[in-house]
C-alpha positions as CSV (number, residue, x, y, z in Angstrom):
1,M,251.1,35.8,-12.0
2,S,249.2,38.3,-9.9
3,E,250.3,38.7,-6.4
4,V,246.8,39.3,-5.1
5,G,246.3,35.7,-4.1
6,E,249.7,35.4,-2.3
7,P,248.7,37.5,0.8
8,R,245.4,35.7,1.0
9,L,247.2,32.3,0.9
10,L,249.6,33.5,3.6
11,R,246.8,34.8,5.8
12,S,244.7,31.6,5.4
13,G,247.8,29.5,6.2
14,R,248.8,31.5,9.3
15,A,246.2,30.0,11.6
16,M,247.0,26.5,10.3
17,V,250.7,27.1,10.9
18,V,250.1,28.1,14.5
19,A,248.0,24.9,15.0
20,I,250.5,22.7,13.2
21,V,253.4,24.1,15.1
22,V,251.7,23.5,18.4
23,S,250.7,20.0,17.2
24,R,254.2,19.1,16.1
25,V,255.9,20.6,19.1
26,T,253.6,18.5,21.4
27,G,254.3,15.6,19.0
28,F,258.0,16.0,19.6
29,V,257.4,16.2,23.4
30,R,255.5,13.0,22.9
31,T,258.5,11.4,21.1
32,L,260.9,12.7,23.8
33,A,258.6,11.3,26.6
34,L,258.5,7.9,24.9
35,V,262.3,7.9,24.4
36,A,262.8,8.9,28.1
37,A,260.4,6.1,29.2
38,L,261.3,3.3,26.8
39,G,264.8,4.3,25.8
40,L,266.4,5.0,22.4
41,G,268.1,2.1,20.8
42,T,266.2,-0.5,22.9
43,R,264.3,-3.5,21.8
44,L,261.3,-2.3,23.9
45,L,261.0,1.0,21.9
46,D,261.5,-0.9,18.6
47,A,258.6,-3.2,19.5
48,Y,256.4,-0.3,20.5
49,T,257.3,1.7,17.4
50,A,256.7,-1.1,15.0
51,A,253.3,-1.9,16.5
52,N,252.3,1.8,16.8
53,V,253.0,2.6,13.1
54,T,251.2,-0.5,11.9
55,P,247.5,0.8,12.3
56,N,248.3,4.0,10.5
57,T,250.1,2.1,7.8
58,I,247.1,-0.3,7.3
59,Y,244.7,2.6,7.4
60,E,246.6,4.3,4.6
61,L,246.7,1.1,2.7
62,V,243.0,0.4,2.9
63,L,241.5,3.9,2.7
64,G,243.7,6.8,3.9
65,G,245.3,7.8,0.6
66,A,241.9,7.8,-1.1
67,L,240.4,10.0,1.6
68,A,243.2,12.4,1.6
69,S,243.3,13.0,-2.2
70,V,239.7,12.5,-3.2
71,L,237.3,13.7,-0.5
72,V,238.0,17.5,-0.4
73,P,237.6,18.0,-4.2
74,L,234.6,15.7,-4.2
75,L,232.9,17.5,-1.3
76,I,233.5,20.9,-3.0
77,R,232.2,19.7,-6.3
78,T,229.1,18.3,-4.6
79,A,228.5,21.6,-2.7
80,T,229.1,23.7,-5.9
81,N,226.7,21.7,-8.0
82,G,224.0,21.8,-5.4
83,D,222.2,18.7,-6.7
84,V,222.8,16.7,-3.5
85,D,222.4,17.8,0.1
86,G,225.9,18.3,1.3
87,D,225.2,17.1,4.9
88,V,223.4,13.9,3.7
89,F,226.3,13.2,1.3
90,A,228.9,13.6,4.1
91,Q,226.8,11.5,6.5
92,R,226.6,8.6,4.1
93,L,230.3,8.9,3.3
94,L,231.1,8.8,7.0
95,S,228.9,5.8,7.5
96,L,230.6,3.9,4.7
97,V,234.0,4.6,6.2
98,V,232.9,3.4,9.7
99,Y,231.4,0.2,8.4
100,A,234.4,-0.6,6.2
101,L,237.1,0.1,8.8
102,A,235.3,-1.7,11.6
103,A,235.6,-4.8,9.5
104,V,239.2,-4.1,8.9
105,V,239.9,-3.7,12.6
106,I,238.4,-7.1,13.4
107,V,240.5,-8.8,10.7
108,T,243.8,-7.1,11.6
109,I,243.4,-8.0,15.3
110,I,243.1,-11.6,14.4
111,A,246.0,-11.4,11.9
112,A,248.4,-9.5,14.2
113,P,251.1,-12.2,14.3
114,L,251.2,-12.3,10.5
115,I,251.4,-8.5,10.3
116,V,254.3,-8.3,12.8
117,D,256.2,-11.0,11.0
118,L,255.7,-9.2,7.7
119,Y,257.1,-5.8,8.9
120,V,259.8,-6.8,11.4
121,P,261.1,-10.3,10.7
122,G,264.3,-9.5,12.6
123,F,262.7,-9.4,16.0
124,S,263.6,-11.9,18.7
125,P,260.8,-14.2,20.0
126,P,260.2,-12.1,23.2
127,Q,260.2,-8.9,21.2
128,R,257.9,-10.4,18.6
129,H,255.4,-11.5,21.3
130,L,255.4,-8.0,22.8
131,A,255.0,-6.4,19.4
132,I,251.9,-8.7,18.7
133,V,250.4,-7.7,22.1
134,F,250.9,-4.0,21.3
135,T,249.6,-4.4,17.7
136,R,246.3,-6.0,18.9
137,F,245.7,-3.1,21.3
138,F,246.6,-0.5,18.7
139,M,244.4,-1.8,15.8
140,P,241.2,0.0,16.8
141,Q,243.1,3.2,15.9
142,I,242.4,2.4,12.3
143,L,238.7,3.2,12.8
144,F,239.5,6.4,14.6
145,Y,241.9,7.5,11.9
146,G,239.3,7.0,9.2
147,V,236.6,9.0,11.1
148,S,239.1,11.7,11.8
149,A,240.1,12.0,8.1
150,T,236.5,12.1,7.0
151,L,235.6,14.8,9.5
152,S,238.7,16.8,8.6
153,A,237.7,16.7,4.9
154,V,234.2,18.0,5.9
155,L,235.7,20.8,7.9
156,N,238.2,21.7,5.1
157,A,235.4,21.8,2.5
158,R,233.6,24.3,4.7
159,G,236.7,26.5,5.0
160,R,237.5,25.4,8.6
161,F,241.2,24.6,8.2
162,A,242.6,25.1,11.7
163,S,240.5,22.6,13.7
164,P,241.9,19.5,12.0
165,Q,245.4,20.7,12.8
166,W,244.6,21.3,16.5
167,A,243.1,17.8,17.0
168,P,246.4,15.9,17.1
169,V,247.4,18.0,20.2
170,A,244.8,16.0,22.2
171,N,246.4,12.8,21.0
172,N,249.9,13.9,21.9
173,L,248.9,15.1,25.4
174,V,247.3,11.8,26.2
175,V,250.3,9.8,25.1
176,I,252.7,12.2,26.9
177,A,250.7,11.6,30.1
178,T,250.9,7.9,29.5
179,A,254.7,7.9,29.1
180,L,255.1,10.1,32.3
181,V,252.9,7.8,34.3
182,F,255.0,4.8,33.0
183,L,258.1,6.6,34.3
184,L,256.6,7.5,37.6
185,L,255.6,3.9,38.2
186,G,259.2,2.8,37.7
187,G,259.2,1.7,34.1
188,T,262.5,1.1,32.4
189,G,263.7,0.4,28.8
190,K,264.1,-3.3,29.5
191,M,261.6,-5.7,28.1
192,E,262.2,-8.3,30.8
193,S,261.1,-5.8,33.5
194,L,257.9,-4.9,31.7
195,T,254.8,-5.9,33.8
196,H,251.4,-6.8,32.4
197,A,250.0,-3.7,34.0
198,Q,252.6,-1.5,32.3
199,T,251.9,-3.2,29.0
200,L,248.2,-2.5,29.3
201,M,248.8,1.1,30.3
202,L,251.0,1.8,27.3
203,S,248.6,0.1,25.0
204,A,245.4,1.6,26.2
205,G,246.9,5.1,26.7
206,T,248.3,5.2,23.1
207,S,245.0,4.2,21.6
208,A,243.1,6.6,23.9
209,G,245.1,9.4,22.4
210,V,243.8,8.7,18.9
211,A,240.3,8.4,20.3
212,A,240.7,11.9,21.9
213,Q,241.8,13.3,18.5
214,T,238.7,12.0,16.9
215,A,236.5,13.4,19.7
216,V,238.0,16.9,19.1
217,L,237.1,16.7,15.4
218,A,233.6,15.5,16.2
219,L,233.0,18.5,18.4
220,A,234.5,20.9,15.8
221,S,232.2,19.4,13.1
222,R,229.1,19.9,15.3
223,R,230.1,23.5,15.9
224,A,230.6,23.9,12.1
225,G,227.0,22.9,11.6
226,F,227.6,19.3,10.5
227,R,225.2,16.8,12.3
228,L,227.0,13.6,13.1
229,R,224.7,10.7,12.1
230,L,225.4,7.1,10.9
231,R,223.0,6.0,8.1
232,A,222.1,2.4,7.8
233,D,222.3,2.6,4.0
234,P,225.3,4.7,2.8
235,R,224.3,4.4,-0.9
236,G,223.6,7.4,-3.0
237,I,227.0,9.0,-2.8
238,G,228.3,7.7,-6.1
239,V,230.3,4.8,-4.7
240,R,231.3,3.6,-8.1
241,R,232.6,7.1,-9.0
242,I,234.5,7.3,-5.7
243,A,235.9,3.8,-6.3
244,V,237.2,4.8,-9.7
245,L,238.8,7.9,-8.3
246,A,240.2,6.0,-5.3
247,G,241.3,2.9,-7.2
248,W,244.4,4.5,-8.7
249,T,245.2,6.2,-5.4
250,L,245.0,3.0,-3.5
251,T,247.4,1.5,-6.1
252,S,249.9,4.2,-5.3
253,V,249.3,3.7,-1.6
254,V,250.1,0.0,-2.0
255,A,253.4,1.0,-3.6
256,A,254.2,3.4,-0.8
257,Q,253.4,0.8,1.8
258,A,255.6,-1.7,0.0
259,V,258.4,0.8,0.5
260,F,257.6,1.0,4.2
261,V,257.7,-2.8,4.4
262,V,261.1,-3.0,2.7
263,V,262.6,-0.1,4.7
264,T,261.3,-1.5,8.0
265,R,262.5,-5.0,7.3
266,I,265.9,-3.8,6.3
267,A,266.1,-1.5,9.4
268,S,265.0,-4.3,11.7
269,Q,268.1,-6.3,10.6
270,A,270.5,-3.4,10.9
271,G,271.1,-3.9,14.6
272,A,269.3,-3.2,17.9
273,G,267.4,0.1,18.0
274,A,267.7,0.7,14.2
275,V,264.0,0.8,13.6
276,S,263.4,3.5,16.2
277,V,266.5,5.4,15.0
278,Y,265.1,5.5,11.5
279,S,261.6,6.3,12.7
280,N,262.7,9.2,14.9
281,A,264.8,10.7,12.1
282,Y,261.9,10.4,9.7
283,T,259.6,12.1,12.2
284,L,262.0,15.0,12.6
285,F,262.3,15.2,8.8
286,Q,258.5,15.4,8.5
287,L,258.2,18.3,10.9
288,P,259.1,21.2,8.6
289,Y,257.1,19.6,5.8
290,A,254.1,19.4,8.0
291,V,254.3,22.9,9.3
292,I,255.0,24.6,6.0
293,A,253.9,22.5,3.1
294,V,250.9,20.8,4.6
295,S,249.4,24.2,5.7
296,L,249.9,25.5,2.1
297,I,248.5,22.3,0.6
298,T,245.4,22.3,2.9
299,G,244.7,26.0,2.0
300,V,245.4,25.7,-1.7
301,L,243.6,22.4,-2.6
302,P,240.1,23.8,-2.2
303,R,241.1,26.9,-4.3
304,M,242.6,24.7,-7.0
305,S,239.6,22.4,-7.0
306,R,237.2,25.4,-7.5
307,A,239.4,26.8,-10.2
308,A,239.6,23.4,-11.9
309,A,235.8,23.0,-11.7
310,E,235.5,26.4,-13.5
311,R,238.2,25.3,-16.0
312,D,240.4,28.2,-15.1
313,L,243.8,26.6,-15.6
314,A,245.6,30.0,-15.3
315,K,244.4,30.2,-11.7
316,V,245.5,26.6,-11.1
317,I,249.0,27.4,-12.4
318,A,249.1,30.5,-10.3
319,D,248.2,28.7,-7.1
320,L,250.8,26.0,-7.9
321,S,253.6,28.5,-8.5
322,Q,252.9,30.5,-5.4
323,S,252.7,27.4,-3.2
324,L,256.0,26.0,-4.5
325,R,257.7,29.4,-4.0
326,L,256.4,30.1,-0.6
327,A,257.2,26.6,0.6
328,G,260.7,26.9,-0.9
329,V,261.6,30.1,0.8
330,V,261.3,28.5,4.2
331,L,262.2,24.8,3.4
332,V,265.4,25.5,1.5
333,P,267.2,27.0,4.5
334,I,265.7,24.4,6.9
335,A,267.1,21.7,4.6
336,A,270.5,23.3,4.9
337,A,270.1,23.4,8.7
338,L,269.2,19.7,8.9
339,I,272.3,18.8,6.8
340,V,274.7,20.8,8.8
341,L,273.2,20.4,12.3
342,G,271.6,16.9,12.2
343,P,273.7,15.1,14.9
344,R,273.8,18.1,17.1
345,L,270.0,18.5,17.0
346,T,269.3,14.9,17.8
347,T,271.9,14.8,20.6
348,L,270.1,17.8,22.1
349,L,266.7,16.2,21.7
350,F,267.3,12.5,22.5
351,A,270.5,12.0,24.5
352,Y,269.0,11.7,28.0
353,G,267.2,9.3,30.2
354,N,267.4,5.7,29.0
355,A,268.6,6.8,25.5
356,S,272.0,5.9,24.1
357,P,274.1,8.9,23.0
358,D,275.5,6.9,20.1
359,A,272.0,6.1,18.9
360,A,271.1,9.8,19.3
361,R,274.0,10.8,17.1
362,L,273.2,8.2,14.5
363,T,269.6,9.5,14.4
364,G,271.1,12.9,13.5
365,T,273.2,11.5,10.7
366,V,270.1,9.9,9.2
367,L,268.3,13.2,9.6
368,A,271.1,15.0,7.8
369,A,270.7,12.5,4.9
370,Y,267.0,13.3,4.9
371,G,267.8,17.0,4.6
372,F,268.5,16.4,0.9
373,A,265.0,15.0,0.5
374,L,263.1,17.9,2.1
375,V,262.6,20.3,-0.8
376,P,262.1,17.6,-3.5
377,F,259.6,15.8,-1.2
378,A,257.6,18.9,-0.5
379,G,257.6,20.1,-4.1
380,Y,256.5,16.6,-5.3
381,Q,253.6,16.5,-2.8
382,I,252.4,20.0,-3.7
383,M,252.5,19.3,-7.4
384,L,250.4,16.1,-7.0
385,R,247.6,18.2,-5.6
386,V,247.1,19.8,-9.1
387,F,246.1,16.4,-10.5
388,Y,243.8,15.7,-7.6
389,A,242.1,19.1,-8.1
390,L,241.6,18.2,-11.7
391,G,239.9,15.0,-10.6
392,D,242.8,12.8,-12.0
393,T,244.2,10.2,-9.6
394,R,245.7,8.0,-12.3
395,V,248.8,10.1,-13.1
396,P,249.7,10.7,-9.4
397,A,249.4,6.9,-8.9
398,L,251.7,6.1,-11.7
399,L,254.2,8.8,-10.5
400,G,253.9,7.3,-6.9
401,I,254.6,3.8,-8.2
402,G,257.7,5.1,-10.0
403,V,259.0,6.9,-6.9
404,S,258.4,3.7,-4.8
405,A,260.2,1.6,-7.4
406,V,263.3,3.9,-7.3
407,T,263.2,3.9,-3.5
408,V,263.1,0.1,-3.2
409,A,265.8,-0.4,-5.8
410,A,268.1,2.1,-4.0
411,C,267.4,0.6,-0.6
412,L,268.2,-2.9,-1.8
413,A,271.4,-1.7,-3.4
414,A,272.3,0.0,-0.2
415,T,272.2,-3.3,1.7
416,R,275.0,-4.6,-0.5
417,I,277.3,-1.5,-0.1
418,T,276.5,-0.2,3.4
419,P,276.1,-3.1,5.9
420,G,275.7,-2.7,9.7
421,P,274.1,0.1,11.8
422,H,275.0,2.8,9.2
423,L,272.6,1.1,6.7
424,V,269.8,3.4,8.0
425,I,271.7,6.4,6.7
426,A,271.7,4.9,3.2
427,L,267.9,4.3,3.5
428,A,267.3,8.0,4.0
429,A,269.6,8.9,1.1
430,S,267.6,6.5,-1.0
431,S,264.5,8.4,-0.3
432,A,266.2,11.7,-1.2
433,L,267.3,10.2,-4.6
434,A,263.8,8.9,-5.3
435,Y,261.9,12.1,-4.4
436,T,264.3,14.2,-6.5
437,A,263.6,12.0,-9.5
438,G,259.9,12.1,-8.7
439,M,259.8,15.8,-8.5
440,L,261.6,16.3,-11.9
441,V,259.4,13.8,-13.7
442,T,256.3,15.4,-12.1
443,V,257.3,18.9,-13.4
444,W,257.7,17.4,-16.9
445,V,254.3,15.7,-16.8
446,L,252.5,18.8,-15.4
447,R,254.1,21.0,-18.1
448,R,252.7,18.6,-20.8
449,R,249.3,18.6,-19.0
450,L,248.9,22.4,-18.4
451,G,251.0,23.8,-21.2
452,R,253.2,25.7,-18.7
453,V,254.0,25.7,-15.0
454,D,255.5,29.2,-14.6
455,G,258.9,27.4,-14.9
456,H,261.1,30.5,-15.5
457,R,259.8,32.1,-12.3
458,L,260.1,29.0,-10.3
459,V,263.7,28.2,-11.4
460,S,264.8,31.8,-10.8
461,A,263.3,32.0,-7.3
462,H,264.7,28.6,-6.2
463,V,268.2,29.3,-7.6
464,R,268.3,32.5,-5.5
465,M,266.9,30.6,-2.5
466,L,269.6,27.9,-2.9
467,A,272.4,30.5,-3.2
468,A,271.2,32.2,0.1
469,A,270.9,28.8,1.8
470,V,274.3,27.7,0.8
471,L,275.8,30.9,2.2
472,A,273.8,30.4,5.4
473,G,274.8,26.7,5.6
474,L,278.5,27.5,5.2
475,A,278.3,30.0,8.0
476,A,276.5,27.5,10.3
477,A,279.1,24.8,9.4
478,G,281.9,27.2,10.2
479,T,280.2,27.9,13.6
480,V,280.1,24.2,14.4
481,R,283.7,23.7,13.3
482,V,284.9,26.6,15.5
483,L,282.9,25.8,18.6
484,G,282.8,22.0,18.4
485,P,286.3,21.2,19.7
486,A,285.8,23.4,22.7
487,L,282.3,22.5,23.7
488,G,282.3,18.7,22.9
489,T,279.4,16.5,21.8
490,G,277.3,16.5,24.9
491,R,273.8,18.1,25.3
492,T,275.0,21.4,26.8
493,G,277.6,21.9,24.1
494,S,275.1,20.9,21.4
495,L,272.6,23.4,22.7
496,I,275.1,26.3,22.5
497,I,276.4,25.2,19.1
498,V,272.9,24.8,17.6
499,C,271.7,28.2,18.9
500,A,274.9,29.9,17.6
501,A,274.7,28.2,14.2
502,V,271.0,28.9,13.8
503,L,271.5,32.6,14.7
504,T,274.5,33.0,12.4
505,G,273.0,31.1,9.5
506,G,269.5,32.6,9.9
507,C,270.8,36.2,9.9
508,L,273.0,35.5,6.8
509,Y,270.0,33.9,5.0
510,A,267.8,36.9,5.7
511,L,270.5,39.3,4.5
512,A,271.2,37.2,1.4
513,A,267.4,36.9,0.6
514,R,267.1,40.7,0.7
515,G,270.2,41.2,-1.3
516,L,269.1,38.7,-3.9
517,R,265.6,40.3,-4.0
518,I,263.7,37.1,-3.2
519,G,260.2,38.4,-3.3
520,E,258.7,35.5,-1.4
521,F,260.9,36.3,1.6
522,R,259.6,39.9,1.6
523,A,256.0,38.6,1.3
524,L,256.5,36.1,4.1
525,T,258.0,38.7,6.5
526,A,255.3,41.2,5.6
527,A,252.6,38.6,6.4
528,L,254.3,37.8,9.7
529,R,254.5,41.4,10.7
530,A,250.8,41.9,9.8
531,G,249.9,38.9,11.8
532,G,251.9,40.0,14.8
């Protein structure tokens, strides 16, 4: 493939990477603030976490997956064909989303007790009551998520990629402020000491964060020339065609949410704090994927969609290959770092305030298990975008159902062989197994669909990346082994060990990448120098 597109993709992704890094860093500060305020390994944080993820889960179940996979290609095709006014189309689409999700919010507020019982049956009665209260306050977030996703698609279709990545910063800052005020007012990690005023503050502050995120996107959309307007009659956007495209996607989302239900139910019965331990490890696992792979996906999906509309499969294959290779050159060594340094990282991040040091270390072990899933997960997600660009949502749905089935089967098997608190480690390992299988099957399906996937180049590049990462991982592990006995397992010792291991492993990876002539590493460093 020609390398002409590679610098362009790197340049277009650079602004997004900066925005995503700031967003994720503030997101981690948000997580740390909540851990400091509510404790890690506490029933209070578990109730808050279970309630807070529920609106996003329901939004994804009802509409989110369809919006993420269908809207950008659809908006680009509409703009390319020119037979429908793009603004009117987007306004009608936004109106449909608002009306549908407003109804969902009302239903879910009423059904909050049933929803809590579905996701976390292992909660005690006081914890269940608190989770229901939180859930009812958090449900309006569903509407804000839908509006945010639609406005993000409008911006991406217009080539505005950075604004949607900056918007979550507003959300994070509001929640950080909420957690700090909770601490300043004497809040603790004990449910029995939680007052009605503190409950209201946590609930309202968390939902206000999502509202702030939506407000930022609304302002960015106006600046991009899109006039926000709700239309009483949202027809005229090809609702049936959208329904056909979205139907299969929603099927896959249902399967994914079934996995979430199974994993959360199992974690809720694995001991006090297990839900938040698993959730925090998953959040950390998602960080490198969000910074690297999501920025590539966001930038490459419009390009793939245009190439697919022009029936230029060679360009689609080229975009796929460069996205996988550029993601791999960064994510492969990060995966090695998570595997080697997981418990040290989480001790450094979480072992303070009301948090339990043992829970922090367990979170790190779960994170290390997730390290094996990072590259397969990112590769699988990038490859699915080829089908979406081609206007095919059926195959990704079937693949998603398969991945979900493998995950559920592995998780249920884990309950029989790994009882107790360490069960959450097996849940992460189950995800790694499922995404590896999903990635391999997706490669096979894409090859049959496209005729080729630049396989020789992809395998050659990833083998060299893996070799360099193994050398770096061994060096980092050696550093931990040498320094660990002297520095102990506390936060200060973990800080020194993590810094030394990252420096040693990072330098060795860079040297190995140059020695093994990994072209993607050279392209990445050249782009960073050009951007600096």
